[in-house]
PDB file of the backbone (N, CA, C, O) and the ligand in Angstrom, with CONECT records:
HET     ZN  A 101       1
ATOM      1  N   MET A   1      12.519   6.589  15.917  1.00  0.00           N
ATOM      2  CA  MET A   1      12.331   6.808  14.489  1.00  0.00           C
ATOM      3  C   MET A   1      12.207   8.288  14.172  1.00  0.00           C
ATOM      4  O   MET A   1      11.416   8.989  14.803  1.00  0.00           O
ATOM      5  N   GLY A   2      12.968   8.771  13.214  1.00  0.00           N
ATOM      6  CA  GLY A   2      12.863  10.157  12.783  1.00  0.00           C
ATOM      7  C   GLY A   2      11.837  10.299  11.683  1.00  0.00           C
ATOM      8  O   GLY A   2      11.199   9.327  11.279  1.00  0.00           O
ATOM      9  N   PRO A   3      11.684  11.511  11.206  1.00  0.00           N
ATOM     10  CA  PRO A   3      10.708  11.783  10.144  1.00  0.00           C
ATOM     11  C   PRO A   3      10.944  10.967   8.881  1.00  0.00           C
ATOM     12  O   PRO A   3       9.989  10.513   8.252  1.00  0.00           O
ATOM     13  N   ALA A   4      12.227  10.773   8.496  1.00  0.00           N
ATOM     14  CA  ALA A   4      12.531  10.007   7.299  1.00  0.00           C
ATOM     15  C   ALA A   4      12.026   8.575   7.439  1.00  0.00           C
ATOM     16  O   ALA A   4      11.469   8.012   6.497  1.00  0.00           O
ATOM     17  N   ASP A   5      12.224   7.985   8.624  1.00  0.00           N
ATOM     18  CA  ASP A   5      11.762   6.628   8.859  1.00  0.00           C
ATOM     19  C   ASP A   5      10.235   6.542   8.790  1.00  0.00           C
ATOM     20  O   ASP A   5       9.682   5.568   8.279  1.00  0.00           O
ATOM     21  N   ASP A   6       9.568   7.565   9.308  1.00  0.00           N
ATOM     22  CA  ASP A   6       8.113   7.578   9.271  1.00  0.00           C
ATOM     23  C   ASP A   6       7.611   7.529   7.837  1.00  0.00           C
ATOM     24  O   ASP A   6       6.678   6.792   7.517  1.00  0.00           O
ATOM     25  N   THR A   7       8.242   8.323   6.977  1.00  0.00           N
ATOM     26  CA  THR A   7       7.811   8.346   5.580  1.00  0.00           C
ATOM     27  C   THR A   7       7.995   6.985   4.922  1.00  0.00           C
ATOM     28  O   THR A   7       7.205   6.576   4.071  1.00  0.00           O
ATOM     29  N   GLU A   8       9.056   6.292   5.334  1.00  0.00           N
ATOM     30  CA  GLU A   8       9.293   4.961   4.781  1.00  0.00           C
ATOM     31  C   GLU A   8       8.138   4.010   5.061  1.00  0.00           C
ATOM     32  O   GLU A   8       7.814   3.160   4.232  1.00  0.00           O
ATOM     33  N   THR A   9       7.528   4.148   6.209  1.00  0.00           N
ATOM     34  CA  THR A   9       6.500   3.175   6.593  1.00  0.00           C
ATOM     35  C   THR A   9       5.083   3.682   6.410  1.00  0.00           C
ATOM     36  O   THR A   9       4.140   2.891   6.432  1.00  0.00           O
ATOM     37  N   THR A  10       4.912   4.977   6.230  1.00  0.00           N
ATOM     38  CA  THR A  10       3.552   5.506   6.145  1.00  0.00           C
ATOM     39  C   THR A  10       3.218   6.070   4.773  1.00  0.00           C
ATOM     40  O   THR A  10       2.067   6.416   4.507  1.00  0.00           O
ATOM     41  N   GLY A  11       4.215   6.164   3.901  1.00  0.00           N
ATOM     42  CA  GLY A  11       3.964   6.736   2.587  1.00  0.00           C
ATOM     43  C   GLY A  11       3.569   8.194   2.652  1.00  0.00           C
ATOM     44  O   GLY A  11       2.974   8.717   1.710  1.00  0.00           O
ATOM     45  N   GLY A  12       3.890   8.860   3.753  1.00  0.00           N
ATOM     46  CA  GLY A  12       3.539  10.257   3.921  1.00  0.00           C
ATOM     47  C   GLY A  12       2.092  10.480   4.329  1.00  0.00           C
ATOM     48  O   GLY A  12       1.615  11.614   4.365  1.00  0.00           O
ATOM     49  N   LEU A  13       1.399   9.392   4.636  1.00  0.00           N
ATOM     50  CA  LEU A  13      -0.007   9.512   5.044  1.00  0.00           C
ATOM     51  C   LEU A  13      -0.091   9.838   6.525  1.00  0.00           C
ATOM     52  O   LEU A  13       0.770   9.424   7.301  1.00  0.00           O
ATOM     53  N   SER A  14      -1.105  10.566   6.919  1.00  0.00           N
ATOM     54  CA  SER A  14      -1.308  10.818   8.336  1.00  0.00           C
ATOM     55  C   SER A  14      -1.709   9.511   9.024  1.00  0.00           C
ATOM     56  O   SER A  14      -2.217   8.592   8.382  1.00  0.00           O
ATOM     57  N   SER A  15      -1.476   9.439  10.323  1.00  0.00           N
ATOM     58  CA  SER A  15      -1.768   8.203  11.036  1.00  0.00           C
ATOM     59  C   SER A  15      -3.257   7.854  10.957  1.00  0.00           C
ATOM     60  O   SER A  15      -3.624   6.679  10.934  1.00  0.00           O
ATOM     61  N   ASP A  16      -4.098   8.866  10.916  1.00  0.00           N
ATOM     62  CA  ASP A  16      -5.539   8.615  10.840  1.00  0.00           C
ATOM     63  C   ASP A  16      -5.916   7.991   9.488  1.00  0.00           C
ATOM     64  O   ASP A  16      -6.662   7.014   9.424  1.00  0.00           O
ATOM     65  N   VAL A  17      -5.381   8.580   8.415  1.00  0.00           N
ATOM     66  CA  VAL A  17      -5.656   8.052   7.076  1.00  0.00           C
ATOM     67  C   VAL A  17      -5.086   6.644   6.941  1.00  0.00           C
ATOM     68  O   VAL A  17      -5.717   5.754   6.370  1.00  0.00           O
ATOM     69  N   LEU A  18      -3.871   6.461   7.482  1.00  0.00           N
ATOM     70  CA  LEU A  18      -3.228   5.159   7.396  1.00  0.00           C
ATOM     71  C   LEU A  18      -4.056   4.091   8.126  1.00  0.00           C
ATOM     72  O   LEU A  18      -4.205   2.969   7.641  1.00  0.00           O
ATOM     73  N   ARG A  19      -4.581   4.454   9.278  1.00  0.00           N
ATOM     74  CA  ARG A  19      -5.388   3.513  10.052  1.00  0.00           C
ATOM     75  C   ARG A  19      -6.642   3.117   9.268  1.00  0.00           C
ATOM     76  O   ARG A  19      -7.016   1.945   9.225  1.00  0.00           O
ATOM     77  N   GLN A  20      -7.268   4.087   8.664  1.00  0.00           N
ATOM     78  CA  GLN A  20      -8.472   3.790   7.879  1.00  0.00           C
ATOM     79  C   GLN A  20      -8.148   2.975   6.635  1.00  0.00           C
ATOM     80  O   GLN A  20      -8.918   2.103   6.232  1.00  0.00           O
ATOM     81  N   LEU A  21      -6.994   3.270   6.029  1.00  0.00           N
ATOM     82  CA  LEU A  21      -6.553   2.488   4.870  1.00  0.00           C
ATOM     83  C   LEU A  21      -6.409   1.021   5.258  1.00  0.00           C
ATOM     84  O   LEU A  21      -6.844   0.127   4.532  1.00  0.00           O
ATOM     85  N   ARG A  22      -5.790   0.788   6.415  1.00  0.00           N
ATOM     86  CA  ARG A  22      -5.518  -0.575   6.859  1.00  0.00           C
ATOM     87  C   ARG A  22      -6.785  -1.294   7.305  1.00  0.00           C
ATOM     88  O   ARG A  22      -6.858  -2.521   7.237  1.00  0.00           O
ATOM     89  N   ARG A  23      -7.769  -0.550   7.752  1.00  0.00           N
ATOM     90  CA  ARG A  23      -9.045  -1.154   8.143  1.00  0.00           C
ATOM     91  C   ARG A  23      -9.975  -1.319   6.946  1.00  0.00           C
ATOM     92  O   ARG A  23     -10.978  -2.028   7.022  1.00  0.00           O
ATOM     93  N   GLY A  24      -9.635  -0.659   5.842  1.00  0.00           N
ATOM     94  CA  GLY A  24     -10.514  -0.705   4.682  1.00  0.00           C
ATOM     95  C   GLY A  24     -11.729   0.178   4.843  1.00  0.00           C
ATOM     96  O   GLY A  24     -12.763  -0.066   4.219  1.00  0.00           O
ATOM     97  N   THR A  25     -11.618   1.209   5.678  1.00  0.00           N
ATOM     98  CA  THR A  25     -12.765   2.083   5.922  1.00  0.00           C
ATOM     99  C   THR A  25     -12.593   3.469   5.314  1.00  0.00           C
ATOM    100  O   THR A  25     -13.373   4.381   5.593  1.00  0.00           O
ATOM    101  N   LEU A  26     -11.564   3.621   4.480  1.00  0.00           N
ATOM    102  CA  LEU A  26     -11.345   4.920   3.853  1.00  0.00           C
ATOM    103  C   LEU A  26     -12.489   5.267   2.906  1.00  0.00           C
ATOM    104  O   LEU A  26     -13.071   4.392   2.266  1.00  0.00           O
ATOM    105  N   GLU A  27     -12.798   6.549   2.830  1.00  0.00           N
ATOM    106  CA  GLU A  27     -13.733   6.999   1.816  1.00  0.00           C
ATOM    107  C   GLU A  27     -13.158   6.704   0.442  1.00  0.00           C
ATOM    108  O   GLU A  27     -11.952   6.802   0.218  1.00  0.00           O
ATOM    109  N   ARG A  28     -14.038   6.345  -0.462  1.00  0.00           N
ATOM    110  CA  ARG A  28     -13.639   5.966  -1.822  1.00  0.00           C
ATOM    111  C   ARG A  28     -12.755   7.038  -2.479  1.00  0.00           C
ATOM    112  O   ARG A  28     -11.748   6.718  -3.112  1.00  0.00           O
ATOM    113  N   THR A  29     -13.137   8.289  -2.324  1.00  0.00           N
ATOM    114  CA  THR A  29     -12.385   9.355  -2.991  1.00  0.00           C
ATOM    115  C   THR A  29     -10.981   9.486  -2.417  1.00  0.00           C
ATOM    116  O   THR A  29     -10.031   9.767  -3.148  1.00  0.00           O
ATOM    117  N   VAL A  30     -10.848   9.281  -1.099  1.00  0.00           N
ATOM    118  CA  VAL A  30      -9.530   9.356  -0.469  1.00  0.00           C
ATOM    119  C   VAL A  30      -8.672   8.191  -0.947  1.00  0.00           C
ATOM    120  O   VAL A  30      -7.490   8.355  -1.249  1.00  0.00           O
ATOM    121  N   LEU A  31      -9.282   7.020  -1.010  1.00  0.00           N
ATOM    122  CA  LEU A  31      -8.559   5.846  -1.498  1.00  0.00           C
ATOM    123  C   LEU A  31      -8.110   6.053  -2.943  1.00  0.00           C
ATOM    124  O   LEU A  31      -6.987   5.704  -3.308  1.00  0.00           O
ATOM    125  N   GLU A  32      -8.985   6.616  -3.752  1.00  0.00           N
ATOM    126  CA  GLU A  32      -8.627   6.876  -5.157  1.00  0.00           C
ATOM    127  C   GLU A  32      -7.437   7.846  -5.242  1.00  0.00           C
ATOM    128  O   GLU A  32      -6.564   7.691  -6.096  1.00  0.00           O
ATOM    129  N   ASN A  33      -7.412   8.838  -4.356  1.00  0.00           N
ATOM    130  CA  ASN A  33      -6.288   9.783  -4.331  1.00  0.00           C
ATOM    131  C   ASN A  33      -4.982   9.081  -3.989  1.00  0.00           C
ATOM    132  O   ASN A  33      -3.945   9.345  -4.597  1.00  0.00           O
ATOM    133  N   ILE A  34      -5.043   8.185  -3.008  1.00  0.00           N
ATOM    134  CA  ILE A  34      -3.845   7.450  -2.608  1.00  0.00           C
ATOM    135  C   ILE A  34      -3.373   6.567  -3.750  1.00  0.00           C
ATOM    136  O   ILE A  34      -2.177   6.493  -4.032  1.00  0.00           O
ATOM    137  N   ARG A  35      -4.311   5.899  -4.405  1.00  0.00           N
ATOM    138  CA  ARG A  35      -3.952   5.044  -5.547  1.00  0.00           C
ATOM    139  C   ARG A  35      -3.326   5.866  -6.662  1.00  0.00           C
ATOM    140  O   ARG A  35      -2.340   5.449  -7.269  1.00  0.00           O
ATOM    141  N   ALA A  36      -3.894   7.028  -6.931  1.00  0.00           N
ATOM    142  CA  ALA A  36      -3.370   7.886  -8.001  1.00  0.00           C
ATOM    143  C   ALA A  36      -1.956   8.343  -7.681  1.00  0.00           C
ATOM    144  O   ALA A  36      -1.115   8.466  -8.572  1.00  0.00           O
ATOM    145  N   ARG A  37      -1.701   8.596  -6.392  1.00  0.00           N
ATOM    146  CA  ARG A  37      -0.369   9.041  -5.994  1.00  0.00           C
ATOM    147  C   ARG A  37       0.630   7.888  -6.023  1.00  0.00           C
ATOM    148  O   ARG A  37       1.782   8.069  -6.419  1.00  0.00           O
ATOM    149  N   ASN A  38       0.183   6.696  -5.601  1.00  0.00           N
ATOM    150  CA  ASN A  38       1.082   5.544  -5.581  1.00  0.00           C
ATOM    151  C   ASN A  38       1.350   4.999  -6.973  1.00  0.00           C
ATOM    152  O   ASN A  38       2.384   4.374  -7.208  1.00  0.00           O
ATOM    153  N   ASN A  39       0.432   5.230  -7.891  1.00  0.00           N
ATOM    154  CA  ASN A  39       0.515   4.627  -9.221  1.00  0.00           C
ATOM    155  C   ASN A  39       0.090   5.642 -10.284  1.00  0.00           C
ATOM    156  O   ASN A  39      -0.908   5.451 -10.979  1.00  0.00           O
ATOM    157  N   PRO A  40       0.866   6.725 -10.398  1.00  0.00           N
ATOM    158  CA  PRO A  40       0.458   7.832 -11.278  1.00  0.00           C
ATOM    159  C   PRO A  40       0.374   7.435 -12.748  1.00  0.00           C
ATOM    160  O   PRO A  40      -0.370   8.048 -13.514  1.00  0.00           O
ATOM    161  N   LEU A  41       1.126   6.420 -13.143  1.00  0.00           N
ATOM    162  CA  LEU A  41       1.112   6.012 -14.550  1.00  0.00           C
ATOM    163  C   LEU A  41       0.106   4.898 -14.808  1.00  0.00           C
ATOM    164  O   LEU A  41       0.027   4.367 -15.916  1.00  0.00           O
ATOM    165  N   GLN A  42      -0.660   4.548 -13.781  1.00  0.00           N
ATOM    166  CA  GLN A  42      -1.674   3.492 -13.879  1.00  0.00           C
ATOM    167  C   GLN A  42      -1.082   2.204 -14.435  1.00  0.00           C
ATOM    168  O   GLN A  42      -1.607   1.606 -15.374  1.00  0.00           O
ATOM    169  N   GLU A  43       0.022   1.799 -13.828  1.00  0.00           N
ATOM    170  CA  GLU A  43       0.651   0.542 -14.217  1.00  0.00           C
ATOM    171  C   GLU A  43      -0.166  -0.627 -13.680  1.00  0.00           C
ATOM    172  O   GLU A  43      -0.986  -0.459 -12.777  1.00  0.00           O
ATOM    173  N   PRO A  44       0.064  -1.818 -14.243  1.00  0.00           N
ATOM    174  CA  PRO A  44      -0.710  -2.990 -13.797  1.00  0.00           C
ATOM    175  C   PRO A  44      -0.528  -3.248 -12.302  1.00  0.00           C
ATOM    176  O   PRO A  44       0.539  -2.987 -11.747  1.00  0.00           O
ATOM    177  N   ILE A  45      -1.554  -3.749 -11.670  1.00  0.00           N
ATOM    178  CA  ILE A  45      -1.504  -4.077 -10.245  1.00  0.00           C
ATOM    179  C   ILE A  45      -1.855  -5.539 -10.056  1.00  0.00           C
ATOM    180  O   ILE A  45      -2.403  -6.181 -10.952  1.00  0.00           O
ATOM    181  N   GLY A  46      -1.533  -6.059  -8.878  1.00  0.00           N
ATOM    182  CA  GLY A  46      -1.925  -7.424  -8.534  1.00  0.00           C
ATOM    183  C   GLY A  46      -0.776  -8.403  -8.697  1.00  0.00           C
ATOM    184  O   GLY A  46       0.385  -8.000  -8.770  1.00  0.00           O
ATOM    185  N   PRO A  47      -1.101  -9.704  -8.754  1.00  0.00           N
ATOM    186  CA  PRO A  47      -0.089 -10.753  -8.757  1.00  0.00           C
ATOM    187  C   PRO A  47       0.973 -10.549  -9.831  1.00  0.00           C
ATOM    188  O   PRO A  47       0.651 -10.232 -10.976  1.00  0.00           O
ATOM    189  N   TYR A  48       2.241 -10.732  -9.460  1.00  0.00           N
ATOM    190  CA  TYR A  48       3.400 -10.692 -10.364  1.00  0.00           C
ATOM    191  C   TYR A  48       3.703  -9.306 -10.931  1.00  0.00           C
ATOM    192  O   TYR A  48       4.574  -9.176 -11.792  1.00  0.00           O
ATOM    193  N   THR A  49       3.019  -8.290 -10.477  1.00  0.00           N
ATOM    194  CA  THR A  49       3.316  -6.956 -10.973  1.00  0.00           C
ATOM    195  C   THR A  49       4.217  -6.191 -10.008  1.00  0.00           C
ATOM    196  O   THR A  49       4.785  -5.163 -10.376  1.00  0.00           O
ATOM    197  N   GLY A  50       4.354  -6.689  -8.766  1.00  0.00           N
ATOM    198  CA  GLY A  50       5.115  -5.967  -7.760  1.00  0.00           C
ATOM    199  C   GLY A  50       4.373  -4.770  -7.216  1.00  0.00           C
ATOM    200  O   GLY A  50       4.952  -3.911  -6.550  1.00  0.00           O
ATOM    201  N   ARG A  51       3.093  -4.721  -7.502  1.00  0.00           N
ATOM    202  CA  ARG A  51       2.278  -3.598  -7.053  1.00  0.00           C
ATOM    203  C   ARG A  51       1.091  -4.102  -6.247  1.00  0.00           C
ATOM    204  O   ARG A  51       0.439  -5.081  -6.609  1.00  0.00           O
ATOM    205  N   CYS A  52       0.826  -3.404  -5.143  1.00  0.00           N
ATOM    206  CA  CYS A  52      -0.277  -3.806  -4.277  1.00  0.00           C
ATOM    207  C   CYS A  52      -1.613  -3.648  -5.008  1.00  0.00           C
ATOM    208  O   CYS A  52      -1.875  -2.637  -5.660  1.00  0.00           O
ATOM    209  N   GLN A  53      -2.431  -4.666  -4.878  1.00  0.00           N
ATOM    210  CA  GLN A  53      -3.743  -4.665  -5.526  1.00  0.00           C
ATOM    211  C   GLN A  53      -4.671  -3.640  -4.883  1.00  0.00           C
ATOM    212  O   GLN A  53      -5.595  -3.141  -5.524  1.00  0.00           O
ATOM    213  N   TYR A  54      -4.421  -3.332  -3.623  1.00  0.00           N
ATOM    214  CA  TYR A  54      -5.345  -2.455  -2.910  1.00  0.00           C
ATOM    215  C   TYR A  54      -4.927  -0.982  -2.984  1.00  0.00           C
ATOM    216  O   TYR A  54      -5.682  -0.143  -3.473  1.00  0.00           O
ATOM    217  N   CYS A  55      -3.717  -0.674  -2.494  1.00  0.00           N
ATOM    218  CA  CYS A  55      -3.304   0.730  -2.473  1.00  0.00           C
ATOM    219  C   CYS A  55      -2.447   1.087  -3.694  1.00  0.00           C
ATOM    220  O   CYS A  55      -2.114   2.254  -3.899  1.00  0.00           O
ATOM    221  N   GLU A  56      -2.093   0.090  -4.497  1.00  0.00           N
ATOM    222  CA  GLU A  56      -1.370   0.260  -5.767  1.00  0.00           C
ATOM    223  C   GLU A  56       0.061   0.759  -5.598  1.00  0.00           C
ATOM    224  O   GLU A  56       0.659   1.260  -6.551  1.00  0.00           O
ATOM    225  N   SER A  57       0.617   0.627  -4.391  1.00  0.00           N
ATOM    226  CA  SER A  57       2.000   1.018  -4.148  1.00  0.00           C
ATOM    227  C   SER A  57       2.962  -0.058  -4.635  1.00  0.00           C
ATOM    228  O   SER A  57       2.645  -1.247  -4.589  1.00  0.00           O
ATOM    229  N   ASP A  58       4.134   0.359  -5.102  1.00  0.00           N
ATOM    230  CA  ASP A  58       5.177  -0.614  -5.429  1.00  0.00           C
ATOM    231  C   ASP A  58       6.376  -0.458  -4.505  1.00  0.00           C
ATOM    232  O   ASP A  58       7.415  -1.079  -4.729  1.00  0.00           O
ATOM    233  N   LYS A  59       6.243   0.368  -3.466  1.00  0.00           N
ATOM    234  CA  LYS A  59       7.383   0.657  -2.599  1.00  0.00           C
ATOM    235  C   LYS A  59       7.356  -0.123  -1.299  1.00  0.00           C
ATOM    236  O   LYS A  59       8.330  -0.106  -0.546  1.00  0.00           O
ATOM    237  N   TYR A  60       6.268  -0.797  -1.030  1.00  0.00           N
ATOM    238  CA  TYR A  60       6.094  -1.372   0.305  1.00  0.00           C
ATOM    239  C   TYR A  60       5.822  -2.864   0.264  1.00  0.00           C
ATOM    240  O   TYR A  60       5.325  -3.440   1.231  1.00  0.00           O
ATOM    241  N   MET A  61       6.154  -3.491  -0.870  1.00  0.00           N
ATOM    242  CA  MET A  61       5.865  -4.906  -0.986  1.00  0.00           C
ATOM    243  C   MET A  61       6.944  -5.738  -0.305  1.00  0.00           C
ATOM    244  O   MET A  61       8.125  -5.392  -0.351  1.00  0.00           O
ATOM    245  N   PHE A  62       6.533  -6.838   0.327  1.00  0.00           N
ATOM    246  CA  PHE A  62       7.487  -7.813   0.845  1.00  0.00           C
ATOM    247  C   PHE A  62       7.012  -9.183   0.390  1.00  0.00           C
ATOM    248  O   PHE A  62       5.839  -9.355   0.056  1.00  0.00           O
ATOM    249  N   ASP A  63       7.905 -10.149   0.374  1.00  0.00           N
ATOM    250  CA  ASP A  63       7.433 -11.501   0.119  1.00  0.00           C
ATOM    251  C   ASP A  63       8.334 -12.506   0.799  1.00  0.00           C
ATOM    252  O   ASP A  63       9.520 -12.258   1.015  1.00  0.00           O
ATOM    253  N   ASP A  64       7.755 -13.644   1.133  1.00  0.00           N
ATOM    254  CA  ASP A  64       8.553 -14.771   1.607  1.00  0.00           C
ATOM    255  C   ASP A  64       7.998 -16.012   0.911  1.00  0.00           C
ATOM    256  O   ASP A  64       7.277 -15.895  -0.080  1.00  0.00           O
ATOM    257  N   ALA A  65       8.329 -17.196   1.420  1.00  0.00           N
ATOM    258  CA  ALA A  65       7.986 -18.418   0.697  1.00  0.00           C
ATOM    259  C   ALA A  65       6.477 -18.589   0.526  1.00  0.00           C
ATOM    260  O   ALA A  65       6.025 -19.077  -0.510  1.00  0.00           O
ATOM    261  N   ALA A  66       5.709 -18.202   1.511  1.00  0.00           N
ATOM    262  CA  ALA A  66       4.289 -18.545   1.504  1.00  0.00           C
ATOM    263  C   ALA A  66       3.373 -17.385   1.146  1.00  0.00           C
ATOM    264  O   ALA A  66       2.333 -17.582   0.517  1.00  0.00           O
ATOM    265  N   ILE A  67       3.752 -16.192   1.538  1.00  0.00           N
ATOM    266  CA  ILE A  67       2.869 -15.056   1.322  1.00  0.00           C
ATOM    267  C   ILE A  67       3.655 -13.851   0.826  1.00  0.00           C
ATOM    268  O   ILE A  67       4.871 -13.773   0.996  1.00  0.00           O
ATOM    269  N   TYR A  68       2.958 -12.935   0.223  1.00  0.00           N
ATOM    270  CA  TYR A  68       3.529 -11.630  -0.016  1.00  0.00           C
ATOM    271  C   TYR A  68       2.489 -10.605   0.383  1.00  0.00           C
ATOM    272  O   TYR A  68       1.313 -10.924   0.560  1.00  0.00           O
ATOM    273  N   GLY A  69       2.923  -9.417   0.516  1.00  0.00           N
ATOM    274  CA  GLY A  69       1.975  -8.426   0.979  1.00  0.00           C
ATOM    275  C   GLY A  69       2.557  -7.038   0.929  1.00  0.00           C
ATOM    276  O   GLY A  69       3.642  -6.808   0.394  1.00  0.00           O
ATOM    277  N   CYS A  70       1.805  -6.115   1.500  1.00  0.00           N
ATOM    278  CA  CYS A  70       2.108  -4.697   1.431  1.00  0.00           C
ATOM    279  C   CYS A  70       2.199  -4.156   2.853  1.00  0.00           C
ATOM    280  O   CYS A  70       1.266  -4.306   3.642  1.00  0.00           O
ATOM    281  N   THR A  71       3.314  -3.532   3.172  1.00  0.00           N
ATOM    282  CA  THR A  71       3.482  -3.019   4.524  1.00  0.00           C
ATOM    283  C   THR A  71       2.840  -1.643   4.692  1.00  0.00           C
ATOM    284  O   THR A  71       2.823  -1.107   5.801  1.00  0.00           O
ATOM    285  N   LEU A  72       2.318  -1.067   3.622  1.00  0.00           N
ATOM    286  CA  LEU A  72       1.624   0.212   3.752  1.00  0.00           C
ATOM    287  C   LEU A  72       0.175  -0.018   4.186  1.00  0.00           C
ATOM    288  O   LEU A  72      -0.243   0.480   5.232  1.00  0.00           O
ATOM    289  N   CYS A  73      -0.580  -0.758   3.401  1.00  0.00           N
ATOM    290  CA  CYS A  73      -1.994  -0.989   3.749  1.00  0.00           C
ATOM    291  C   CYS A  73      -2.173  -2.300   4.485  1.00  0.00           C
ATOM    292  O   CYS A  73      -3.272  -2.595   4.955  1.00  0.00           O
ATOM    293  N   LEU A  74      -1.111  -3.103   4.599  1.00  0.00           N
ATOM    294  CA  LEU A  74      -1.100  -4.374   5.303  1.00  0.00           C
ATOM    295  C   LEU A  74      -1.936  -5.450   4.622  1.00  0.00           C
ATOM    296  O   LEU A  74      -2.387  -6.390   5.276  1.00  0.00           O
ATOM    297  N   SER A  75      -2.144  -5.320   3.318  1.00  0.00           N
ATOM    298  CA  SER A  75      -2.786  -6.400   2.582  1.00  0.00           C
ATOM    299  C   SER A  75      -1.831  -7.589   2.509  1.00  0.00           C
ATOM    300  O   SER A  75      -0.621  -7.416   2.363  1.00  0.00           O
ATOM    301  N   LEU A  76      -2.386  -8.800   2.611  1.00  0.00           N
ATOM    302  CA  LEU A  76      -1.598 -10.010   2.473  1.00  0.00           C
ATOM    303  C   LEU A  76      -2.154 -10.827   1.320  1.00  0.00           C
ATOM    304  O   LEU A  76      -3.367 -10.914   1.130  1.00  0.00           O
ATOM    305  N   TYR A  77      -1.245 -11.428   0.551  1.00  0.00           N
ATOM    306  CA  TYR A  77      -1.663 -12.262  -0.571  1.00  0.00           C
ATOM    307  C   TYR A  77      -0.935 -13.584  -0.506  1.00  0.00           C
ATOM    308  O   TYR A  77       0.202 -13.644  -0.038  1.00  0.00           O
ATOM    309  N   SER A  78      -1.558 -14.619  -0.959  1.00  0.00           N
ATOM    310  CA  SER A  78      -0.921 -15.924  -0.993  1.00  0.00           C
ATOM    311  C   SER A  78      -0.049 -16.058  -2.231  1.00  0.00           C
ATOM    312  O   SER A  78      -0.460 -15.670  -3.325  1.00  0.00           O
ATOM    313  N   SER A  79       1.166 -16.612  -2.067  1.00  0.00           N
ATOM    314  CA  SER A  79       2.050 -16.818  -3.209  1.00  0.00           C
ATOM    315  C   SER A  79       1.683 -18.092  -3.958  1.00  0.00           C
ATOM    316  O   SER A  79       2.099 -18.288  -5.100  1.00  0.00           O
ATOM    317  N   ALA A  80       0.917 -18.944  -3.327  1.00  0.00           N
ATOM    318  CA  ALA A  80       0.609 -20.263  -3.919  1.00  0.00           C
ATOM    319  C   ALA A  80      -0.420 -20.137  -5.044  1.00  0.00           C
ATOM    320  O   ALA A  80      -0.795 -21.139  -5.653  1.00  0.00           O
TER     321      ALA A  80
HETATM  322 ZN    ZN A 101      -1.013  -1.849  -0.237  1.00  0.00          ZN2+
END
């Protein structure tokens, strides 16, 4: 994987920050910064918005029949 591929999966976050994001152990202020960067216009988040409820990204969402989720922070949500 080259640098471009890394950005695709990490959102430009350092591996340390990304790990803490995925564990839910990020400091509140750091998390707020990530949310502000992922969602600068403060668009709606959560179900049916195409935006992650946790990190507020709209670039890393996936979905299948049963679940959808975010490949950046690794949040999973039920589609049911
Ligand atoms: Zn997320």
